[in-house]
C-alpha positions, -999 to +999 in steps of 0.1 A: -627-428+018-594-410+023-563-426+007-541-445+031-510-428+043-488-459+043-501-474+010-464-477-002-459-504+025-482-528+007-459-552-013-487-559-037-484-523-050-446-524-055-432-528-090-424-564-098-388-554-109-382-538-075-395-569-057-373-592-079-342-571-073-349-569-035-353-607-034-321-612-054-301-589-030-315-606+001-307-640-014-271-629-022-266-615+013-281-645+030-260-670+010-228-649+018-237-649+055-242-687+054-209-692+036-190-670+060-205-688+090-198-722+075-162-714+067-157-699+102-172-729+119-154-755+099-120-738+101-113-728+065-124-729+030-109-763+023-128-779+052-160-762+039-153-776+004-148-811+017-179-809+038-199-797+008-185-826-013-195-851+015-230-836+017-236-835-020-258-866-024-280-855+005-283-820-010-292-835-043-319-856-027-332-825-009-334-805-042-351-834-060-377-837-033-382-800-033-387-801-071-412-829-067-431-811-041-432-779-062-444-799-092-472-815-073-484-782-058-482-766-093-499-795-111-526-804-086-534-770-070-522-740-089-523-750-126-560-759-126-568-725-112-546-708-137-561-728-166-597-721-155-589-684-153-572-684-188-602-703-203-624-673-196-605-653-222-621-644-256-604-672-275-609-697-248-574-691-236-557-708-265-529-683-268-524-679-231-524-717-226-497-720-253-476-694-235-482-712-202-469-745-217-438-727-231-432-712-197-435-746-180-410-761-205-386-732-200-387-736-162-381-773-165-352-767-189-337-742-164-339-768-136-324-795-158-295-772-168-289-763-132-287-799-121-266-809-150-242-781-142-241-792-105-234-828-117-206-816-140-191-797-111-194-827-088-177-850-113-147-826-114-153-808-146-155-770-153 
């Protein structure tokens, strides 16, 4: 079978660093556009800041529910599949499972640090 001419268009074949950088750039541009629209609609940066302060508890509830949903999907659906795949390794996946646990703890630590930083900012610090 002849190689596909447009095989470069398949994102699964792209380098992961390229995908990560592209996602980062898109997130940056999207957040900038949302900020610009918000400031324009609300009439200024001060109005945007006060609206952000008023919406903070609802945004916290949204983030916590999102974290809970991601946790449930990971723990109930994705993690058992990953563990089953890791168990097929030569050492029954002991090294890989230890790395997976460390990765889970690091992700949890990053989320906790992110929310603590948000809380400190909300309370007027930093």
